[in-house]
N, C-alpha and C positions, 0 to 999 in steps of 0.2 A: 503494499500500500503506500502510494507517495505523501508525504507531507507538503501540505500546502502553504506557502509563506507569502504575505504581502509586505511590500516593501515601501515603505514610505520617507522621501526625501524631496527636497524643491529643487534640486539638481537633477538633470537627466541625465547626465553622464554619472553620477554616483549609484543612482538606481541601476544603470547598465552595467557599470561594473560589480557591485556588489551583487545583482541579479546573477553574473555569468560565475562568479566566485560561488555563490551557495547552489546553484544547478551543477556545479563538478560532483558534489555528492549524488551518488547515483539514485537515493530515493526523496530527494528535495526537489520541487518545482516551485515555481513564481507564480502564484495564482492572480497577481495582479498589481499595479503598482500604482501610488497615491503622491499627489506631489505638495499637500498641504493639509494640515489637522482636519479641517474640515470633510475634506475628499477621504481622509483615513477613515473618519466614522462610517461615511456613506458606503465606502468600497469593503470595510471589515462586517457591515448587517448584510452586504448583499453578497458578498462572495464566501463567509463565514471560514476563514483560514484556520490552519491549524497551528500559527506563529505570525507574528508580527513584528518586524524589524522597523522602528520608530524614531525617524530625527526627533532631535530634540528642537532646533530651532527650526520653524517651520512656518511660513506666512500666514498671517490671519492666527486660526489656532494652532497654538503651539503643541509642541509634542508632549508636554504634560498634561496639557487642557485635554487632548485627544485621548491621552490614555486613562483619564477619569471618566470621560464619557463611553469609551469602548468597555471599560471595566464593568460599567451600570448597565449597557446593553448585552454583552457578552462576556460575561465574568471568567469563563472557563479558558478564554483563549490568553496564552501567554504572551507579553509584549517585552521586548529588547530594547531598551532605550539606546540611541545611538547619537553619539556626539564626537565634536571637535576635540571638547578640552572635558574630561570626566574628572569633576572635582568630588571630595566628600560632600559638600553642598548640593551637587547634583544627584548622587548617588542617593543621600536622605528624600531629595523631594520626589526621584522615580519611586523609590519606594513606597511613596507615601501616597502616589498618584495611582499604585496598584503594579507599577510593572516588576516583574521579575528579575530583571537583570539591566546591566549598564555595561557598554564597552565603548571605546576610544574609537573614532572611524580610521586612524592610523596604524592601529594593531590588527593587521587581518586575521592573526590566528586567533586573538581572543573572540572575534565575531564568528567564527566558527565554534571555538569552543563554548561561548555564550549560547548559540541556538543549540548545540546539543545536549547541554548542562538544562536549558528550559524544556526541551522536548523528552528529558528525563524526571521532569517534574522536580528540577532542582534550581535554587536562585543561583544568579551568576552576577556578584558584584565585585569591583576590584577593591584590593585592601590598599586604602591609602595612609 
């Protein structure tokens, strides 16, 4: 069975590269993409992904706001916060918003590890 992943980032290039990276895993498929928080909420409801990789800084509704909304609508879907700068403050805010993990965009290996952890019902937050 394939794991369906929704990617949310305002950069088409980041979405493309992240999608290509994640789809190297034989059982992961990108079921959709969203460019901002509002689009993420709508696509999460429409597509019912198994996991969401959600950028923190999206136009309009940011990633934390989107995570809270998605958590209310689809509480079972794990969300991995994805940011350029993962600080302890962001980790705390992501946890409070219902995210089960957070990773820095620059650390490709951690993105894969984070997705794997969330898919095994484990939290994945960096130690700062």
